[in-house]
Each structure stands twice: as C-alpha cells, then as structure tokens.
ZAKOL-578606 format. One record per residue: x, y, z of N, C-alpha, C, O in turn; residue in one letter. Coordinates in steps of 0.001 Angstrom, whole numbers, padded with zeros to 6 digits, always signed. Last residue first. Layout:
<atoms>
XYZXYZXYZXYZA;...
</atoms>
This chain:
<atoms>
+016780+038947-010731+017155+038896-012144+016956+040243-012826+017225+040376-014020E;+015636+039647-008332+017098+039563-008412+017565+039599-009861+018593+040193-010187K;+012938+039421-008976+013481+040744-008662+014998+040754-008794+015585+041715-009292I;+012713+036672-009320+012404+037548-010447+012997+038938-010225+013496+039562-011161E;+013323+035788-006741+014216+035449-007836+013991+036359-009043+014942+036770-009708E;+011096+036773-005346+012425+037266-005021+013418+036970-006146+014260+037809-006466L;+009049+035257-006523+009054+036713-006681+010446+037268-006418+010931+038122-007160I;+009792+032737-005597+009775+032992-007030+009820+034485-007307+010529+034938-008205K;+009417+033075-002873+010764+032786-003369+010860+033070-004858+011874+033579-005336S;+006714+033312-002545+007491+034549-002488+008919+034314-002970+009572+035251-003429V;+004166+031929-003856+005553+031514-003694+006429+032754-003729+006841+033202-004799D;+000878+030780-003742+001792+031879-003448+003188+031341-003187+003372+030414-002399W;-000486+029032-006425-000018+028945-005055+001037+030017-004826+001976+030153-005611K;-002600+031047-008493-001497+030118-008311-001105+030120-006843-001357+031081-006116E;-006169+031259-008417-004847+031821-008145-003805+030720-008084-004097+029597-007673A;-009301+032245-009685-008320+031187-009471-006942+031821-009315-006603+032790-009995S;-011521+034429-007909-010680+034111-009059-009715+032994-008687-009361+032824-007521K;-015006+034776-007087-013598+034597-006737-012806+034245-007988-013367+033815-008996F;-017576+034854-007936-017091+035992-007164-015622+035905-006773-015064+036841-006201N;-017959+032446-009389-018337+033744-009954-017642+034905-009261-017172+035834-009918T;-017149+030295-007868-016582+030438-009209-016862+031807-009824-016106+032278-010673N;-018671+030724-005561-017217+030635-005463-016568+030873-006820-015557+031569-006917L;-021263+030653-006534-020752+031889-005934-019227+031880-005891-018579+032894-006150K;-021315+027964-007401-021563+029049-008357-020998+030370-007811-020337+031113-008536Y;-020929+026591-005030-019898+026512-006060-020071+027620-007097-019088+028153-007611E;-023345+027243-003747-022066+027622-003142-020972+027650-004212-020191+028598-004294K;-025186+026066-005459-025198+027524-005284-023886+028013-004681-023377+029069-005057N;-024507+023388-005067-024386+023986-006402-024343+025500-006320-023564+026146-007020E;-025098+023047-002318-023733+022930-002797-023542+023569-004172-022526+024220-004415Q;-027217+025099-000347-027055+024217-001502-025649+024232-002056-025063+025298-002247G;-027250+028520+000689-027841+027174+000765-027565+026386-000512-027661+026920-001616S;-024580+030492+001982-025476+030171+000867-025981+028736+000993-025222+027839+001361T;-022587+031081+003695-023923+031512+004103-024971+031225+003028-026117+031659+003145D;-020269+030415+002385-020733+029512+003444-022163+029829+003863-022878+028946+004335C;-020155+032690+000728-020264+031355+000145-020825+030385+001182-021746+029623+000891V;-019858+034770+002544-021054+034741+001683-021241+033378+001022-022373+032958+000784D;-017304+034159+003691-018530+034115+004481-019781+033980+003606-020659+033168+003897Y;-014774+034265+002760-015642+033249+002171-017002+033167+002870-017758+032218+002661Y;-013396+036138+004245-013571+036375+002805-014616+035445+002192-015268+035804+001211D;-015008+036752+007384-014123+035940+006559-014425+036208+005081-015570+036471+004714C;-015703+040091+008485-016130+038763+008087-015045+038064+007271-014269+038706+006564L;-013967+041799+011134-014455+041700+009758-014805+040255+009440-014277+039321+010044R;-012766+041930+013650-013839+042863+013346-014347+042811+011921-015099+043698+011517G;-010952+039834+013754-010445+041203+013774-011504+042206+013284-011191+043184+012606Y;-013258+037732+012217-011916+037863+012789-011455+039303+012654-011554+039910+011587R;-015899+035611+011942-015566+037023+012178-014212+037078+012869-014036+036540+013962V;-015815+032860+011663-016400+033668+010583-016073+035154+010709-015981+035866+009709C;-015058+031089+013533-013977+031752+012818-014495+032677+011715-013714+033213+010929S;-017201+029810+014498-016503+030683+015442-015380+031463+014767-014817+032386+015355Q;-018017+028085+012479-018695+029385+012601-018001+030348+013559-018180+031562+013456P;-016313+026230+010487-016123+026633+011876-016735+028013+012060-016062+029017+011828N;-017295+023537+008366-017256+024969+008659-017019+025170+010157-017470+024376+010982M;-015423+020714+007178-016372+021332+008090-016166+022838+008228-015043+023342+008210E;-015392+019015+004512-014554+020110+005007-015432+020996+005880-016097+021909+005390W;-015515+015844+003478-016229+016757+004375-015256+017777+004957-014408+017445+005785N;-014259+013880+002118-014753+015015+001340-015539+016009+002164-016163+016918+001618G;-013043+011739+003317-014514+011810+003384-015087+012897+002481-016262+012848+002117T;-010324+012177+002774-010922+010877+002486-012447+010921+002460-013075+010217+001669Q;-009872+014813+003584-009567+014406+002216-010320+013129+001866-010888+013018+000780V;-010579+014674+006292-011315+015569+005387-011102+015153+003933-012046+015142+003143C;-008637+012884+007201-010054+012517+007287-010901+013380+006354-011824+012886+005706D;-006353+014426+006836-006517+013195+006067-007980+012763+006063-008499+012326+005037I;-006863+016378+008807-006787+016758+007389-006999+015536+006502-007742+015602+005523Y;-006628+014850+011072-007930+015460+010764-007986+015877+009296-009016+015746+008634R;-003934+014313+010900-004879+013199+010832-006297+013705+010517-007054+013061+009790M;-002961+016880+011293-002723+016225+010005-003667+015036+009823-004143+014782+008717A;-003604+017287+013939-004288+018084+012920-004104+017480+011537-005002+017564+010700W;-001825+015433+015094-003277+015300+015315-004041+016061+014241-005015+015548+013689V;+000607+016569+014287+000242+015230+013817-001263+015010+013973-001904+014458+013078I;+000602+018928+015756+000516+018999+014293+000100+017645+013722-000679+017588+012771V;+000934+017854+018309-000296+018586+017989-000489+018685+016481-001606+018543+015983N;+003489+016813+018156+002366+015913+018390+001034+016585+018039+000121+015936+017528Q;+004916+019229+017793+004954+018175+016779+003762+017230+016924+003107+016889+015940R;+004446+020564+020210+003962+021137+018949+003886+020065+017872+002911+019997+017124W;+005804+018810+021916+004375+019076+022126+003745+019643+020865+002639+019253+020488Q;+008368+019133+020933+007715+017836+020765+006202+017962+020970+005418+017304+020286E;+008840+021746+021772+008817+021452+020347+008132+020120+020073+007398+019987+019093I;+008792+021319+024541+007852+022264+023934+007717+021974+022442+006608+021957+021908Y;+010928+019603+024903+009582+019145+025250+008515+020021+024601+007471+019533+024168Y;+013163+021182+024155+012768+020019+023345+011361+019510+023645+010671+019037+022742P;+012230+024688+024540+012947+023491+024965+012438+022295+024160+011379+022386+023539D;+012624+027648+022923+011773+026460+022952+012612+025272+023414+013585+024896+022760Y;+012573+031206+023097+013260+029936+023299+012246+028810+023411+011146+028998+023930S;+012952+034265+021359+012063+033248+021900+012850+031954+022034+013691+031640+021191L;+013901+037623+021415+014340+036236+021419+013270+035356+022050+012750+035655+023125M;+013403+040379+019383+012867+039607+020502+013298+038154+020367+013085+037530+019327I;+014451+043368+018641+014787+041981+018301+014473+041121+019517+015179+041139+020526R;+012966+046325+017437+013170+045391+018544+013512+044005+018004+012923+043541+017028K;+012370+049476+016896+013179+048425+016290+013604+047467+017406+014487+047774+018207Y;+011021+051244+018519+010259+050580+017453+011048+049496+016716+010464+048688+015993K;+012663+052383+020400+011324+051989+020827+010540+051236+019753+009499+050649+020051D;+014966+053122+019159+015071+052139+020247+013713+051624+020703+013619+050561+021317K;+014043+055136+017314+014477+053806+016863+014510+052762+017966+014118+051618+017735P;+011072+056708+018664+012512+056675+018422+012915+055262+018013+012214+054300+018325K;+007905+057368+017092+008755+056674+018055+010224+056752+017656+010567+056848+016478L;+006363+058468+015109+006397+059186+016384+007351+058561+017398+007591+059145+018455S;+006130+056887+012941+006967+058084+012782+007174+058799+014108+008060+059645+014224T;+006229+053309+012725+005727+054539+013330+006697+055705+013124+007916+055530+013133Q;+006957+050846+011894+006797+051859+010844+006351+053208+011395+006119+054146+010632L;+009313+048561+013277+008176+049465+013436+008153+050541+012373+009192+051082+011995G;+010203+045426+012947+010523+046698+012305+009295+047593+012363+008349+047411+011596V;+011594+042795+014706+010409+043637+014530+010817+045029+014046+011651+045704+014649R;+012684+039803+014389+013221+041119+014044+012056+042040+013709+011583+042067+012572N;+012899+037325+016566+011871+038049+015834+012377+039474+015627+012484+040250+016576I;+014889+034477+016627+014865+035933+016828+013773+036535+015946+013726+036291+014740M;+014721+031416+018385+014422+032175+017184+014413+033662+017548+013983+034046+018636I;+016038+028285+019574+015826+029726+019696+015440+030315+018338+015789+029777+017287F;+016823+025779+019181+015881+025974+020285+015565+027450+020494+014909+027823+021467N;+017090+024384+015908+017447+025411+016882+016388+025468+017971+015206+025236+017718S;+016840+023053+013488+017315+022342+014672+017854+023320+015712+018912+023114+016306E;+015563+024233+011449+016972+024597+011609+017625+023904+012800+018800+024125+013094T;+012989+023197+011730+013696+023030+010459+015194+023284+010610+016003+022618+009964A;+012259+024016+014296+012348+022588+013992+013193+022347+012742+014004+021422+012693N;+012198+026780+013924+013140+026183+014876+013341+024700+014580+014465+024199+014612C;+010131+027001+012032+011478+027465+011711+012516+026816+012632+013570+026365+012182Y;+008008+026001+013592+008389+025312+012363+009806+025708+011946+010596+024851+011550N;+007816+027965+015503+008281+026640+015923+008696+025817+014709+009633+025022+014788I;+006914+030121+013882+008146+030225+014659+008692+028842+015029+009886+028581+014883F;+004503+029123+012733+005622+029575+011903+006925+029561+012686+007934+029044+012204Q;+002777+028644+014857+003247+027522+014038+004489+027901+013239+005411+027099+013088N;+003170+030331+017924+003059+030450+016467+003598+029208+015750+004723+028774+015998S;+003397+030564+020615+002811+029325+020110+002695+029308+018583+002167+028350+018019L;+004212+033123+021097+005235+032080+021183+004714+030743+020643+005506+029884+020257R;+003423+035969+019693+002772+034689+019958+003801+033564+019939+004208+033111+018869N;+004001+039090+021071+004547+038042+020225+003927+036712+020651+003913+036377+021836V;+001564+041740+021189+002341+040684+021831+002859+039676+020804+002215+039443+019781P;+002165+044803+019376+001298+043694+019752+002162+042598+020359+003359+042527+020080F;+002069+048141+018099+002727+047103+018873+001720+046035+019287+000550+046339+019522D;+001360+048951+014762+000944+049011+016159+001574+047858+016902+001612+046732+016406R;+002767+048352+012505+002410+049759+012727+001949+049996+014161+002116+051086+014710S;+005480+046208+011547+004249+046480+012280+004042+047980+012422+004991+048765+012454Y;+007230+043435+010099+006924+044863+010148+005611+045060+010894+004739+044191+010878T;+009504+040979+010875+008100+041349+011016+007976+042872+011047+008551+043526+011917K;+011624+038342+010009+011383+039782+009920+009886+040060+010006+009094+039447+009290H;+013160+035911+011918+011949+036210+011158+011697+037708+011187+011569+038293+012263D;+015900+033758+011992+015423+035124+012223+014201+035349+011337+014211+035016+010152V;+017528+030987+013563+016588+031522+012569+016102+032908+012981+015917+033191+014165P;+020859+030347+014155+019698+031010+014750+018769+031511+013645+019166+032374+012862L;+023282+028783+014127+022142+028535+013231+020835+029070+013826+019852+028344+013975N;+024075+029450+017463+024491+028781+016237+023252+028443+015417+022287+027886+015940T;+024759+032189+019679+023832+031275+019025+024442+030696+017744+025211+031355+017044Y;+027031+033637+020587+026106+033015+021539+025291+031909+020881+025142+030823+021441I;+028466+034807+018616+029233+034212+019709+028350+033568+020775+028855+033016+021753N;+026399+033727+015857+027256+034719+016505+027980+034038+017659+028094+032812+017676D;+024748+033051+012810+025528+032519+013933+026331+033671+014516+026877+034493+013780T;+021516+032995+011200+022796+033605+011556+023466+032817+012679+022834+032034+013387V;+019195+033047+008625+019812+032189+009648+021205+032740+009908+021989+032933+008979V;+016093+034378+007486+017526+034570+007728+017979+033558+008778+017236+033249+009710L;+013530+033476+006787+014037+034756+006293+015555+034854+006369+016212+035342+005449D;+012659+030270+005593+013151+031075+006702+013809+032341+006153+014553+032286+005174V;+009944+028806+004444+011049+029604+003921+011491+030540+005026+010786+031492+005362K;+008583+025453+004379+008587+026867+004733+009757+027567+004087+010476+026982+003277G;+006999+022351+005357+007846+023181+004500+007781+024627+004987+007017+024963+005891S;+006730+019083+006663+006491+020515+006819+007476+021275+005935+008635+020885+005790M;+005121+015946+006136+006266+016839+005973+005830+018289+006142+004707+018663+005805S;+004263+012773+006970+003848+014167+007153+005087+015049+007095+005995+014910+007914I;+003301+009839+005701+004484+010675+005814+004013+012118+005865+003430+012622+004905R;+001657+006777+006707+001683+008220+006452+003103+008763+006457+003989+008226+007122F;+001994+004006+007081+000846+004515+006338+000990+005959+005883+000512+006331+004811Q;+004213+003401+008599+003953+002575+007422+002856+003139+006529+002784+002796+005349D;+005237+006787+009371+005051+005388+009740+004743+004599+008459+004990+005088+007357N;+006561+009917+010299+006408+008892+009272+006185+007532+009915+006856+007171+010882E;+006797+013446+010636+006357+012162+011183+006206+011174+010032+005780+011538+008935F;+008181+015468+009355+007782+015653+010745+007430+014326+011409+007723+014107+012584L;+010709+015959+007134+009696+014991+007543+009419+015163+009029+010318+015019+009858V;+011058+019183+005560+011562+018095+006397+010403+017191+006791+009247+017616+006783Y;+012188+021785+003546+011173+020748+003726+011794+019655+004591+012936+019254+004364T;+012801+025270+002837+013130+023994+003473+011917+023070+003448+010776+023518+003344F;+014391+028197+001454+013270+027265+001549+013728+025945+002178+014891+025558+002062A;+015699+031218+002649+015995+029837+002274+014790+028926+002503+014235+028882+003601S;+016602+033966+003047+015415+033571+002285+015559+032151+001739+015542+031925+000529E;+019982+033168+003666+018974+034215+003513+017848+033691+002629+018092+033059+001601T;+022290+031724+006015+021314+031579+004932+020434+032815+004866+020165+033444+005889L;+024426+032732+007651+024420+031357+007153+023527+031211+005919+023943+030650+004906E;+026490+035293+008498+025235+035011+007806+025315+033615+007207+026166+033343+006360I;+027618+035962+011536+028018+035219+010353+026717+034790+009682+025943+034014+010244R;+027336+039208+013064+026771+037930+012621+027630+037287+011540+028276+037967+010743F;+028319+041674+013505+028834+040618+014384+028325+039239+013977+028810+038222+014472S;+026949+043324+011870+028326+043042+011487+028969+041983+012379+030033+041454+012056L;+024568+043553+013300+024577+042821+012036+025996+042445+011606+026215+041372+011043D;+025380+045140+015489+024884+043775+015702+024970+042961+014418+025397+041806+014442A;+026061+047521+014193+027066+046790+014975+026646+045340+015167+027457+044425+015025V;+023518+048225+012923+024774+048044+012179+025788+047189+012943+026319+046227+012389R;+020980+048796+013677+021480+047455+013987+022841+047189+013341+023260+046037+013232W;+020635+051424+012769+020437+051135+014191+021076+049793+014568+021648+049663+015650Y;+020960+051101+010021+021926+051909+010761+021852+051583+012254+022880+051478+012924E;+018691+049633+009445+019999+049009+009243+021106+049785+009947+022079+049195+010416T;+016721+051579+010111+016783+050295+010807+018154+049642+010659+018718+049154+011638N;+017168+053667+008307+017262+053924+009743+017452+052621+010519+018239+052561+011463E;+016720+052346+005855+018007+052976+006136+018208+053180+007631+019282+052902+008163E;+014026+051534+006235+015084+050548+005976+016457+051135+006304+017267+050482+006962F;+012675+053951+006495+012738+053035+007638+013862+052024+007452+014569+051696+008404V;+013018+054978+003883+013486+055724+005057+013673+054789+006258+014695+054833+006942E;+011763+053043+002310+013188+053342+002099+013780+054042+003322+014897+053740+003743L;+009147+053261+003345+009881+051996+003432+011380+052240+003289+012175+051704+004061I;+008483+055889+002613+008554+055525+004029+009346+054235+004216+010137+054129+005153R;+008445+055710-000163+009400+056610+000482+009586+056241+001952+010701+056273+002473D;+006296+053901-000449+007636+053560-000908+008701+054410-000246+009737+053900+000182G;+004172+055400+000540+004553+054157+001211+005973+053764+000827+006760+053344+001676D;+004169+057401-001389+004446+057761+000003+004839+056537+000817+005720+056607+001673S;+003464+056003-003695+004810+056590-003606+005162+056966-002178+006324+056866-001782S;+001647+052984-002753+001794+054323-003301+003200+054857-003100+004023+054241-002422G;+001631+049520-003690+001885+050575-002724+002073+051915-003431+002585+051980-004549L;+001348+047114-004863+000276+048079-005098+000404+049254-004131-000586+049903-003795D;+004448+045984-006414+003484+046090-005316+002363+047030-005726+002410+047659-006783S;+006335+046163-008296+005607+044903-008251+004570+044883-007141+003886+043878-006946L;+007608+048564-007799+006687+048499-008941+005881+047202-008995+004852+047145-009668P;+009182+047703-005475+008026+048598-005338+007093+048577-006555+005877+048573-006367L;+011445+046257-006159+010252+045537-005711+009011+046419-005700+007901+045925-005897A;+013378+048096-006785+012947+047180-007838+011642+046474-007464+010837+046136-008331R;+013666+049309-004304+013203+050118-005440+012733+049233-006588+011787+049586-007291R;+014675+047123-002834+013373+047704-002500+012823+048501-003679+011645+048381-004015I;+017177+046774-004071+016190+045701-004085+014790+046213-003797+013826+045792-004437G;+018371+049208-003382+018118+048895-004797+017068+047804-004917+016172+047888-005757V;+018567+048825-000636+017712+049903-001151+017387+049681-002630+016267+049936-003072L;+020435+046734-000591+019100+046550-000024+018123+047582-000544+016978+047257-000859G;+022606+048020-001684+022023+046900-002432+020627+046582-001908+019740+046206-002674L;+023104+049839+000393+022708+050334-000927+022077+049237-001781+021124+049492-002518Q;+023873+048042+002409+022682+048885+002585+022188+049370+001228+020991+049318+000944V;+026212+047021+001268+025099+046122+001565+023799+046903+001725+022750+046481+001238A;+027841+049269+001206+027415+048673-000069+026218+047756+000148+025311+047710-000682S;+028227+049636+003950+027584+050685+003159+027058+050124+001835+025958+050468+001401D;+029637+047226+004586+028300+047480+005136+027558+048532+004311+026382+048346+004000W;+031233+045464+001868+031221+046513+002901+029781+046829+003329+028842+046714+002541P;+030648+041893+001551+030670+043235+000964+030675+044268+002092+030168+043980+003176K;+030540+039236+002286+031604+040090+002837+031745+041421+002113+032828+042003+002068N;+028350+037816+001625+029428+037817+000631+030576+038753+001017+031463+039035+000211E;+026727+038498+003721+027205+037111+003633+028384+037006+002673+029299+036209+002880K;+026093+041077+002980+026941+040870+004151+027519+039460+004151+028670+039256+004538L;+024434+040425+000808+025672+041192+000580+026624+041043+001760+027831+040897+001566A;+022379+039165+002148+023157+038392+001178+024478+039100+000882+025514+038454+000723Q;+021360+041305+003590+022064+040240+004309+022861+039340+003369+023904+038810+003753Y;+020317+042886+001407+021245+043431+002414+022053+042320+003083+023281+042384+003138Y;+018535+041223+000042+019685+041787-000661+020758+042259+000333+021952+042052+000117H;+016737+040720+002187+017400+039618+001488+018651+040124+000774+019716+039516+000890D;+015798+043251+002838+016635+042532+003800+017377+041378+003138+018521+041091+003490F;+014299+043800+000481+015421+044637+000888+016360+043924+001839+017579+043981+001674G;+012384+041756+000610+013280+041845-000539+014515+042666-000174+015641+042275-000482V;+011096+042412+002988+011798+041139+002884+012778+041147+001712+013878+040604+001816H;+009881+044831+002289+010971+044831+003266+011784+043537+003178+013010+043560+003279F;+007941+043797+000578+008982+044680+000031+010168+044749+000974+011320+044729+000538V;+006371+042347+002404+007052+041662+001312+008175+042485+000721+009237+041954+000398G;+005356+044383+004051+006245+043367+004603+007030+042650+003529+008216+042370+003704G;+003783+045757+002141+004897+046429+002809+005892+045417+003364+007102+045553+003184I;+003261+043274-000478+002787+044315+000416+004007+044935+001102+005140+044675+000698D;+003413+042218-003886+004081+042391-002600+003425+043503-001790+003072+044549-002335L;+000169+041914-005219+001575+041543-005313+002214+041678-003931+001616+041294-002926P;-003048+040474-004433-002122+041592-004491-000692+041093-004655-000380+039967-004270K;-005610+039294-004495-004540+038810-005375-003515+039918-005572-003154+040264-006697A;-007653+040355-003136-006571+039812-002329-005426+039291-003184-004387+038890-002658T;-009565+041132-004955-008775+042190-004336-007651+041651-003470-006762+042415-003094E;-010786+038686-005720-009949+039447-006670-009045+040468-005998-007900+040657-006408P;-010440+036039-003327-011132+037251-003765-010227+038056-004687-009017+038109-004463P;-009489+032808-004588-009229+033961-003735-010049+035141-004223-010330+035239-005417V;-009135+029341-004792-009994+030481-005082-009717+031605-004074-009713+031379-002864K;-008107+026719-004718-007253+027859-005115-008085+029048-005556-007787+029688-006565S;-009272+024466-003797-009882+025062-004984-009036+026200-005535-009215+026609-006682W;-007373+024142-001699-007698+023037-002613-008290+023557-003914-007875+023152-005000N;-007087+026715-000524-005899+025937-000890-006190+024739-001794-005330+024355-002585H;-009636+027966-000241-008428+028755-000516-007296+027902-001079-006616+028321-002016R;-011490+025923+000219-011718+026904-000840-010442+027641-001232-010203+027906-002410M;-010280+024492+002325-010684+023806+001101-010843+024790-000055-010390+024528-001170N;-009980+026438+004317-008804+025793+003730-009144+025163+002382-008387+025287+001419F;-012667+026918+004941-011858+027990+004353-010623+027402+003669-010263+027820+002569E;-013212+024405+006071-013949+024860+004897-013184+025985+004180-013077+025986+002954C;-011606+024303+008326-011355+023358+007239-012041+023797+005951-011510+023584+004861A;-010202+026902+010039-011466+026455+009444-011165+025555+008254-010542+025988+007285C;-007845+026953+011612-008864+027992+011754-010205+027501+011241-011226+027654+011911R;-006356+024858+010738-006732+024883+012147-007841+025901+012410-008664+025728+013310Q;-005995+025693+008090-006766+024482+008364-007221+024443+009813-008349+024039+010095F;-004417+028020+008496-005720+028114+007838-006574+026891+008161-007756+027033+008473C;-002100+026980+009685-002901+027999+010375-004318+028025+009822-005293+028048+010573D;-001254+025339+007561-001647+024748+008837-002503+025713+009635-003521+025317+010201L;-000604+027266+005647-001665+026302+005363-002165+025656+006651-003367+025448+006815E;+001480+028533+007032+000305+029300+006609-000874+028377+006335-002003+028661+006735T;+003394+026523+007367+002733+027074+008548+001475+027853+008181+000501+027840+008934A;+002788+023979+004857+003607+024995+005494+002798+025601+006640+001645+025228+006854D;+002626+020434+004250+002006+021710+004622+003080+022697+005049+004141+022310+005538M;+001982+017382+002854+002977+018456+002900+002249+019760+003176+001356+020149+002423L;+001579+013959+003066+001006+015251+003455+002144+016258+003539+003147+016020+004212I;+000914+010899+001532+001867+011989+001689+001127+013285+002025+000168+013656+001349E;+000383+007611+002353-000301+008891+002174+000699+009997+002496+001264+010034+003590I;+002112+004949+000664+001939+005864+001799+001145+007095+001395+001218+007560+000258K;+000577+002172-000898+001364+003398-001006+001063+004329+000168-000082+004471+000597E;+000838-001197+000000+000000+000000+000000+000879+001255+000000+001806+001377+000801M;
</atoms>
C-alpha cells in the first residue's frame, strides 16, 4: 500500500486549524477574492530589501554597499506592489534607519542563509508521511547562538509576540534550533528607533517542540479525514476575525452545494499557489 503523503507549510496549517472549509476553498480550490490577489505588500517589500542586504553581508561586501544593495532591491520591488509613492518613500526611510540602528549587531553575525526554503519529515510510519515546508528569512551565527533563525516582522501598532506560532516553531524545527529571533521593524513616525526596532528572542525546549509536533500530527490526521470523506467542516466561530467577516462568508452563508460553487466560481478568481521565493528570484534577475 502506497503511503499517504502530506505536505504543509505554517500558513496552510494555520488556515486548516482555523477552518477546514476555508482551507478547502483557498488551498484546494485555489480560489481567492480578486482584491486579495495583491503583489508584494509592505512586509514583502521589506523582505526583498533585507534579502539583498544580508546576502551582501554574507558575501563580505562593505556594510555601506550592503545597505545600498538593499535599497536597490526595495526600489525594484516597489513596482511589483500596489503601494503608493508615500509608502515607498517611508519603506526606504525606515530601511536605512533600521539598518543603521542594527549596524554593529549585524556586522557581528556570520550570515548562514537568507530567504531559504526547506522541507523536512515531521512524522512517518507505514501509512503516512507528514512533511512541513517553509522559507526562513535569515539564519545567523554569533558568539552566543548557532544557526539562529530570524523572522522579519513589520508592524504599525505594537502587539504581543505569539510564542505558540506555528511559523516560529516550524522554523526552529527546520533549523534544529531551540531559539528564534523576531526582528520587529516598526513603521511609526512618532517613536525613536530604540522603541520601534526590537529583536525579541524566543526559546523552545525540546519538550515544547515535541508538544507542537504531536499537535501537528493530530491536525494532520484530521486533514486526512477531510480528504478521504470530502467533508470540510465549517467553523462558525472563525467567521468574524479582527472585526471583519471571513472572505468566504457569503459562500458559506449560501444554501445548496451547487449555489455555493456558483458563488465561489463567480465571485472569486483562481490563483497560483503563493511563492514569495519565485518573486524574489524575479526581482534579483
């Protein structure tokens, strides 16, 4: 008997845990609202800049040159976004200020990887193979940490860091690290650099990571059940998030499967699977 293969990244896992019905429409049917088929957003543009900057440092280019290469990357990425000129100017300004603020720290790193994709087997037996994938923003080594994953996060309003994040633990598992650095880049104009540029360290002991692994396996089994039965259950508790309705609310609120499919095919567009690595390669070229 051939093994059942399951491959998920943290975004897909988040979506399935939130609502199996939403997962089915977004990831199986690949249907998205027209307005969500946006190119790079602010965070995506910053990722391009940081990729160029840290790659230059990895190649032992002078710090000033690395910053300039990061700015060039941002300028090339902006036309691929739906951001206005004021947003672009703000991104360039923040990028320069942020890299200047962390100059000493960044020069102390040995850059191991930038924007690197990964896949690893989370669990395997005679029947199943469950693999997790992702793309870590940065991996560094210094005099304290070895192969430390770093995740870049832009924000306009401060918010607590979620240590239970699938993304963060997935990165740690992939890099075999018990630590991760969250590189938070504030976009506020009213705060000083020390108050908006923060690098937050999270730690995970082996028991914590194993707890996450076992939990993911349980959710993967639920996913297999959905695939085999064709039943992708709705989660009404997830219909309203952050004060707005789920993108697929009108479809779920429709009676009859044919009517649901008609709305999904009429009001949504087919989309390719999002792959920021491909976008980054296009910008580099």
